FIGU-211618 format. One record per residue: x, y, z of N, C-alpha, C in turn; residue in three letters; residue number from 1. Coordinates in Angstrom, 1 decimal. Last residue first. Layout:
// residues N
npx: X npy: Y npz: Z capx: X capy: Y capz: Z cpx: X cpy: Y cpz: Z kolro: ALA tiza: NUM
...
This chain:
// residues 95
npx: 55.4 npy: -47.4 npz: -124.4 capx: 56.2 capy: -46.3 capz: -124.9 cpx: 55.4 cpy: -45.4 cpz: -125.7 kolro: GLU tiza: 95
npx: 53.3 npy: -48.2 npz: -121.6 capx: 53.8 capy: -48.4 capz: -122.9 cpx: 54.6 cpy: -47.2 cpz: -123.4 kolro: THR tiza: 94
npx: 53.0 npy: -49.5 npz: -118.3 capx: 53.1 capy: -48.3 capz: -119.2 cpx: 53.7 cpy: -48.7 cpz: -120.5 kolro: GLU tiza: 93
npx: 53.1 npy: -51.7 npz: -116.7 capx: 51.8 capy: -51.5 capz: -117.3 cpx: 51.8 cpy: -50.2 cpz: -118.3 kolro: ASP tiza: 92
npx: 55.8 npy: -51.7 npz: -115.8 capx: 55.3 capy: -52.8 capz: -116.6 cpx: 54.0 cpy: -52.5 cpz: -117.3 kolro: LYS tiza: 91
npx: 57.2 npy: -48.3 npz: -116.3 capx: 56.7 capy: -49.5 capz: -115.5 cpx: 56.2 cpy: -50.5 cpz: -116.4 kolro: GLY tiza: 90
npx: 60.2 npy: -47.2 npz: -117.9 capx: 58.7 capy: -47.2 capz: -117.8 cpx: 58.3 cpy: -48.4 cpz: -117.0 kolro: LEU tiza: 89
npx: 63.0 npy: -45.4 npz: -116.5 capx: 62.4 capy: -46.6 capz: -117.0 cpx: 60.9 cpy: -46.5 cpz: -116.9 kolro: GLU tiza: 88
npx: 63.4 npy: -42.9 npz: -115.4 capx: 64.2 capy: -43.4 capz: -116.6 cpx: 63.6 cpy: -44.6 cpz: -117.3 kolro: ARG tiza: 87
npx: 61.4 npy: -40.3 npz: -114.1 capx: 61.7 capy: -41.7 capz: -114.2 cpx: 62.5 cpy: -42.0 cpz: -115.5 kolro: ARG tiza: 86
npx: 60.6 npy: -37.7 npz: -113.9 capx: 62.0 capy: -37.9 capz: -113.9 cpx: 62.4 cpy: -39.4 cpz: -114.0 kolro: ALA tiza: 85
npx: 57.8 npy: -37.8 npz: -113.6 capx: 58.4 capy: -37.2 capz: -114.8 cpx: 59.9 cpy: -37.5 cpz: -114.9 kolro: GLY tiza: 84
npx: 57.6 npy: -38.8 npz: -111.0 capx: 57.1 capy: -39.6 capz: -112.1 cpx: 57.7 cpy: -39.1 cpz: -113.4 kolro: LYS tiza: 83
npx: 58.6 npy: -36.6 npz: -109.5 capx: 59.3 capy: -37.9 capz: -109.5 cpx: 58.9 cpy: -38.8 cpz: -110.7 kolro: LEU tiza: 82
npx: 56.7 npy: -34.7 npz: -110.1 capx: 58.1 capy: -34.4 capz: -110.5 cpx: 58.9 cpy: -35.8 cpz: -110.5 kolro: GLN tiza: 81
npx: 54.4 npy: -35.9 npz: -109.0 capx: 54.5 capy: -35.6 capz: -110.5 cpx: 55.9 cpy: -35.4 cpz: -110.9 kolro: ARG tiza: 80
npx: 55.2 npy: -35.9 npz: -106.3 capx: 54.9 capy: -37.2 capz: -107.0 cpx: 55.0 cpy: -37.0 cpz: -108.5 kolro: GLU tiza: 79
npx: 55.4 npy: -33.2 npz: -105.8 capx: 56.6 capy: -34.0 capz: -105.7 cpx: 56.4 cpy: -35.4 cpz: -106.4 kolro: LEU tiza: 78
npx: 52.7 npy: -32.5 npz: -106.1 capx: 53.7 capy: -31.9 capz: -107.0 cpx: 55.0 cpy: -32.7 cpz: -107.0 kolro: ARG tiza: 77
npx: 51.6 npy: -34.0 npz: -104.0 capx: 51.2 capy: -34.2 capz: -105.4 cpx: 52.2 cpy: -33.7 cpz: -106.4 kolro: ALA tiza: 76
npx: 52.8 npy: -32.7 npz: -101.8 capx: 53.0 capy: -34.1 capz: -102.0 cpx: 52.7 cpy: -34.5 cpz: -103.5 kolro: GLU tiza: 75
npx: 51.7 npy: -30.1 npz: -102.1 capx: 53.1 capy: -30.3 capz: -102.2 cpx: 53.5 cpy: -31.8 cpz: -102.5 kolro: GLU tiza: 74
npx: 49.0 npy: -30.6 npz: -101.7 capx: 49.4 capy: -30.1 capz: -103.0 cpx: 50.9 cpy: -30.3 cpz: -103.2 kolro: GLN tiza: 73
npx: 49.1 npy: -31.4 npz: -99.0 capx: 48.7 capy: -32.4 capz: -100.0 cpx: 49.1 cpy: -31.9 cpz: -101.4 kolro: LEU tiza: 72
npx: 50.0 npy: -29.0 npz: -97.8 capx: 50.8 capy: -30.2 capz: -97.7 cpx: 50.4 cpy: -31.3 cpz: -98.8 kolro: SER tiza: 71
npx: 47.8 npy: -27.4 npz: -98.4 capx: 49.2 capy: -27.1 capz: -98.9 cpx: 50.1 cpy: -28.3 cpz: -98.9 kolro: ALA tiza: 70
npx: 45.9 npy: -28.7 npz: -96.8 capx: 45.7 capy: -28.6 capz: -98.3 cpx: 47.1 cpy: -28.3 cpz: -98.9 kolro: GLN tiza: 69
npx: 46.9 npy: -28.2 npz: -94.2 capx: 46.8 capy: -29.6 capz: -94.7 cpx: 46.7 cpy: -29.6 cpz: -96.2 kolro: ARG tiza: 68
npx: 46.8 npy: -25.4 npz: -94.2 capx: 48.1 capy: -26.1 capz: -94.0 cpx: 48.0 cpy: -27.5 cpz: -94.5 kolro: GLU tiza: 67
npx: 44.0 npy: -25.0 npz: -94.4 capx: 44.9 capy: -24.5 capz: -95.5 cpx: 46.3 cpy: -25.2 cpz: -95.4 kolro: PRO tiza: 66
npx: 43.2 npy: -26.2 npz: -91.9 capx: 42.8 capy: -26.8 capz: -93.2 cpx: 43.7 cpy: -26.3 cpz: -94.3 kolro: LYS tiza: 65
npx: 46.0 npy: -26.4 npz: -89.5 capx: 44.7 capy: -25.8 capz: -90.1 cpx: 44.4 cpy: -26.4 cpz: -91.4 kolro: THR tiza: 64
npx: 47.2 npy: -28.8 npz: -87.2 capx: 47.3 capy: -28.1 capz: -88.5 cpx: 46.0 cpy: -27.6 cpz: -88.9 kolro: ARG tiza: 63
npx: 47.0 npy: -30.1 npz: -84.7 capx: 47.2 capy: -28.7 capz: -84.7 cpx: 47.3 cpy: -28.0 cpz: -86.1 kolro: GLY tiza: 62
npx: 46.1 npy: -32.3 npz: -83.2 capx: 45.5 capy: -32.0 capz: -84.5 cpx: 45.7 cpy: -30.6 cpz: -84.9 kolro: PHE tiza: 61
npx: 47.7 npy: -32.3 npz: -80.9 capx: 47.5 capy: -33.5 capz: -81.6 cpx: 47.0 cpy: -33.3 cpz: -83.0 kolro: LYS tiza: 60
npx: 47.7 npy: -29.7 npz: -79.9 capx: 49.0 capy: -30.3 capz: -80.2 cpx: 48.8 cpy: -31.6 cpz: -81.1 kolro: ALA tiza: 59
npx: 45.0 npy: -29.4 npz: -79.6 capx: 45.7 capy: -28.5 capz: -80.6 cpx: 47.1 cpy: -29.1 cpz: -80.9 kolro: ARG tiza: 58
npx: 44.5 npy: -31.3 npz: -77.6 capx: 44.0 capy: -31.5 capz: -79.0 cpx: 44.6 cpy: -30.6 cpz: -80.0 kolro: ASN tiza: 57
npx: 45.8 npy: -30.1 npz: -75.5 capx: 46.3 capy: -31.4 capz: -76.0 cpx: 45.8 cpy: -31.7 cpz: -77.4 kolro: ALA tiza: 56
npx: 44.3 npy: -27.8 npz: -75.3 capx: 45.7 capy: -27.6 capz: -75.6 cpx: 46.3 cpy: -29.0 cpz: -76.1 kolro: ALA tiza: 55
npx: 41.9 npy: -28.9 npz: -74.5 capx: 41.9 capy: -28.2 capz: -75.8 cpx: 43.4 cpy: -28.0 cpz: -76.2 kolro: ALA tiza: 54
npx: 42.5 npy: -29.9 npz: -72.0 capx: 42.1 capy: -30.9 capz: -73.1 cpx: 42.2 cpy: -30.2 cpz: -74.4 kolro: ALA tiza: 53
npx: 43.0 npy: -27.5 npz: -70.7 capx: 44.1 capy: -28.4 capz: -70.8 cpx: 43.8 cpy: -29.5 cpz: -71.9 kolro: GLN tiza: 52
npx: 40.5 npy: -26.3 npz: -70.9 capx: 41.6 capy: -25.7 capz: -71.6 cpx: 42.8 cpy: -26.6 cpz: -71.7 kolro: GLU tiza: 51
npx: 39.1 npy: -28.1 npz: -69.2 capx: 38.7 capy: -28.0 capz: -70.6 cpx: 39.8 cpy: -27.3 cpz: -71.4 kolro: LYS tiza: 50
npx: 40.3 npy: -27.6 npz: -66.8 capx: 40.4 capy: -28.9 capz: -67.4 cpx: 40.1 cpy: -28.9 cpz: -68.9 kolro: ASP tiza: 49
npx: 39.6 npy: -24.9 npz: -66.4 capx: 41.0 capy: -25.3 capz: -66.5 cpx: 41.2 cpy: -26.6 cpz: -67.2 kolro: ALA tiza: 48
npx: 36.8 npy: -25.2 npz: -66.2 capx: 37.4 capy: -24.4 capz: -67.2 cpx: 38.9 cpy: -24.7 cpz: -67.5 kolro: ARG tiza: 47
npx: 36.8 npy: -26.7 npz: -63.8 capx: 36.2 capy: -27.3 capz: -65.0 cpx: 36.8 cpy: -26.5 cpz: -66.2 kolro: VAL tiza: 46
npx: 37.8 npy: -24.9 npz: -62.0 capx: 38.5 capy: -26.1 capz: -62.3 cpx: 38.1 cpy: -26.8 cpz: -63.6 kolro: LYS tiza: 45
npx: 35.9 npy: -22.9 npz: -62.1 capx: 37.2 capy: -22.6 capz: -62.5 cpx: 38.0 cpy: -23.8 cpz: -62.8 kolro: ALA tiza: 44
npx: 33.8 npy: -24.3 npz: -60.9 capx: 33.7 capy: -23.9 capz: -62.3 cpx: 35.0 cpy: -23.5 cpz: -62.9 kolro: LYS tiza: 43
npx: 34.8 npy: -24.6 npz: -58.3 capx: 34.5 capy: -25.8 capz: -59.1 cpx: 34.4 cpy: -25.4 cpz: -60.6 kolro: ARG tiza: 42
npx: 35.0 npy: -21.9 npz: -57.5 capx: 36.2 capy: -22.8 capz: -57.6 cpx: 36.0 cpy: -24.0 cpz: -58.5 kolro: ALA tiza: 41
npx: 32.3 npy: -21.2 npz: -57.6 capx: 33.3 capy: -20.5 capz: -58.5 cpx: 34.6 cpy: -21.4 cpz: -58.6 kolro: GLN tiza: 40
npx: 31.4 npy: -22.9 npz: -55.5 capx: 30.8 capy: -22.9 capz: -56.9 cpx: 31.8 cpy: -22.3 cpz: -57.9 kolro: ARG tiza: 39
npx: 32.9 npy: -22.1 npz: -53.3 capx: 33.1 capy: -23.4 capz: -53.9 cpx: 32.5 cpy: -23.5 cpz: -55.3 kolro: PHE tiza: 38
npx: 34.7 npy: -19.3 npz: -52.8 capx: 33.4 capy: -19.7 capz: -53.1 cpx: 33.5 cpy: -21.0 cpz: -53.9 kolro: ASN tiza: 37
npx: 36.7 npy: -18.4 npz: -50.0 capx: 36.6 capy: -19.0 capz: -51.3 cpx: 35.1 cpy: -19.4 cpz: -51.5 kolro: ILE tiza: 36
npx: 38.4 npy: -16.0 npz: -48.2 capx: 37.1 capy: -16.7 capz: -48.4 cpx: 37.0 cpy: -17.2 cpz: -49.8 kolro: ILE tiza: 35
npx: 41.5 npy: -16.4 npz: -46.6 capx: 40.7 capy: -15.9 capz: -47.8 cpx: 39.5 cpy: -16.7 cpz: -47.9 kolro: ASP tiza: 34
npx: 42.0 npy: -15.6 npz: -43.2 capx: 41.8 capy: -16.6 capz: -44.3 cpx: 41.1 cpy: -15.9 cpz: -45.4 kolro: ALA tiza: 33
npx: 44.6 npy: -14.0 npz: -41.5 capx: 43.2 capy: -13.9 capz: -42.0 cpx: 43.1 cpy: -14.9 cpz: -43.2 kolro: MET tiza: 32
npx: 47.2 npy: -15.4 npz: -41.0 capx: 46.4 capy: -14.6 capz: -40.0 cpx: 45.0 cpy: -14.5 cpz: -40.4 kolro: GLY tiza: 31
npx: 48.1 npy: -18.8 npz: -41.6 capx: 47.9 capy: -17.4 capz: -42.1 cpx: 47.0 cpy: -16.7 cpz: -41.0 kolro: ALA tiza: 30
npx: 48.5 npy: -21.4 npz: -40.8 capx: 49.3 capy: -20.4 capz: -40.1 cpx: 49.0 cpy: -19.0 cpz: -40.6 kolro: GLY tiza: 29
npx: 47.4 npy: -22.7 npz: -43.8 capx: 47.9 capy: -23.0 capz: -42.5 cpx: 48.8 cpy: -21.8 cpz: -41.9 kolro: LYS tiza: 28
npx: 45.0 npy: -22.4 npz: -45.6 capx: 46.1 capy: -21.5 capz: -45.4 cpx: 46.7 cpy: -21.6 cpz: -44.0 kolro: HIS tiza: 27
npx: 43.1 npy: -24.4 npz: -45.3 capx: 44.0 capy: -24.4 capz: -46.4 cpx: 45.2 cpy: -23.5 cpz: -46.3 kolro: LEU tiza: 26
npx: 41.8 npy: -23.6 npz: -43.0 capx: 42.6 capy: -24.8 capz: -42.9 cpx: 43.5 cpy: -24.9 cpz: -44.1 kolro: LEU tiza: 25
npx: 40.5 npy: -21.3 npz: -44.0 capx: 41.5 capy: -21.2 capz: -42.9 cpx: 42.3 cpy: -22.4 cpz: -42.8 kolro: GLY tiza: 24
npx: 38.8 npy: -22.5 npz: -45.8 capx: 39.8 capy: -21.6 capz: -46.3 cpx: 40.9 cpy: -21.4 cpz: -45.2 kolro: ALA tiza: 23
npx: 37.1 npy: -23.9 npz: -44.0 capx: 38.0 capy: -24.6 capz: -44.9 cpx: 39.1 cpy: -23.8 cpz: -45.5 kolro: LEU tiza: 22
npx: 35.9 npy: -21.7 npz: -42.8 capx: 36.6 capy: -22.7 capz: -42.0 cpx: 37.6 cpy: -23.4 cpz: -42.9 kolro: LEU tiza: 21
npx: 34.7 npy: -20.3 npz: -44.9 capx: 35.7 capy: -19.6 capz: -44.1 cpx: 36.5 cpy: -20.6 cpz: -43.3 kolro: VAL tiza: 20
npx: 32.9 npy: -22.3 npz: -45.7 capx: 33.9 capy: -21.8 capz: -46.7 cpx: 35.0 cpy: -21.1 cpz: -45.9 kolro: THR tiza: 19
npx: 31.1 npy: -22.6 npz: -43.6 capx: 32.0 capy: -23.6 capz: -43.9 cpx: 33.2 cpy: -23.2 cpz: -44.8 kolro: LEU tiza: 18
npx: 30.9 npy: -19.6 npz: -41.5 capx: 30.4 capy: -20.5 capz: -42.7 cpx: 31.5 cpy: -21.5 cpz: -43.0 kolro: PRO tiza: 17
npx: 31.0 npy: -19.7 npz: -38.0 capx: 31.6 capy: -19.3 capz: -39.2 cpx: 31.1 cpy: -20.2 cpz: -40.3 kolro: TYR tiza: 16
npx: 30.1 npy: -20.9 npz: -35.7 capx: 29.3 capy: -19.9 capz: -36.3 cpx: 29.8 cpy: -19.4 cpz: -37.7 kolro: ARG tiza: 15
npx: 32.0 npy: -22.5 npz: -34.6 capx: 31.1 capy: -23.1 capz: -35.5 cpx: 30.1 cpy: -22.1 cpz: -36.1 kolro: ALA tiza: 14
npx: 35.2 npy: -20.6 npz: -34.6 capx: 34.0 capy: -21.3 capz: -34.0 cpx: 33.0 cpy: -21.7 cpz: -35.0 kolro: ASP tiza: 13
npx: 38.7 npy: -20.7 npz: -34.5 capx: 37.5 capy: -20.5 capz: -35.2 cpx: 36.4 cpy: -21.2 cpz: -34.5 kolro: LEU tiza: 12
npx: 41.2 npy: -21.3 npz: -33.3 capx: 40.4 capy: -20.3 capz: -32.7 cpx: 39.1 cpy: -20.0 cpz: -33.4 kolro: GLY tiza: 11
npx: 42.6 npy: -23.4 npz: -34.1 capx: 42.9 capy: -22.2 capz: -34.8 cpx: 42.0 cpy: -21.0 cpz: -34.3 kolro: GLY tiza: 10
npx: 40.1 npy: -25.9 npz: -33.9 capx: 41.5 capy: -25.6 capz: -33.9 cpx: 41.8 cpy: -24.3 cpz: -34.7 kolro: ARG tiza: 9
npx: 37.0 npy: -24.5 npz: -32.7 capx: 37.8 capy: -25.4 capz: -33.5 cpx: 39.2 cpy: -25.0 cpz: -33.4 kolro: LEU tiza: 8
npx: 34.4 npy: -24.4 npz: -30.4 capx: 35.6 capy: -23.8 capz: -30.9 cpx: 36.5 cpy: -24.9 cpz: -31.6 kolro: THR tiza: 7
npx: 31.0 npy: -24.0 npz: -30.5 capx: 32.0 capy: -25.1 capz: -30.7 cpx: 33.3 cpy: -24.4 cpz: -31.2 kolro: LEU tiza: 6
npx: 29.5 npy: -21.8 npz: -28.2 capx: 29.9 capy: -22.2 capz: -29.6 cpx: 31.0 cpy: -23.2 cpz: -29.5 kolro: CYS tiza: 5
npx: 28.9 npy: -20.8 npz: -25.8 capx: 28.1 capy: -21.8 capz: -26.3 cpx: 28.4 cpy: -22.3 cpz: -27.7 kolro: GLY tiza: 4
npx: 30.5 npy: -19.0 npz: -24.5 capx: 29.5 capy: -18.4 capz: -25.5 cpx: 28.6 cpy: -19.5 cpz: -26.0 kolro: THR tiza: 3
npx: 31.5 npy: -19.2 npz: -21.1 capx: 31.4 capy: -19.8 capz: -22.4 cpx: 30.3 cpy: -19.1 cpz: -23.3 kolro: SER tiza: 2
npx: 33.7 npy: -17.5 npz: -19.0 capx: 32.3 capy: -17.7 capz: -19.4 cpx: 32.3 cpy: -18.2 cpz: -20.9 kolro: MET tiza: 1
């Protein structure tokens, strides 16, 4: 006797919500399928993509403002030290 439902591969019928059907297809051969919420899955993917972009930006622009300032001060100190240790004067400098 037929119940009048469309039976899909794996024994699922058309009365099941789409999320249950797709979850069953994603878990091939699993006994019970995990129900997934597409809205939550979409938002989780967006969050993961943003986190990946943030990680790339941290690698690209990873120094903090104090680190950049310390680096600039160190470069200025080395330039002053080099300028003070010169043996010859430049063309535009007088004795």
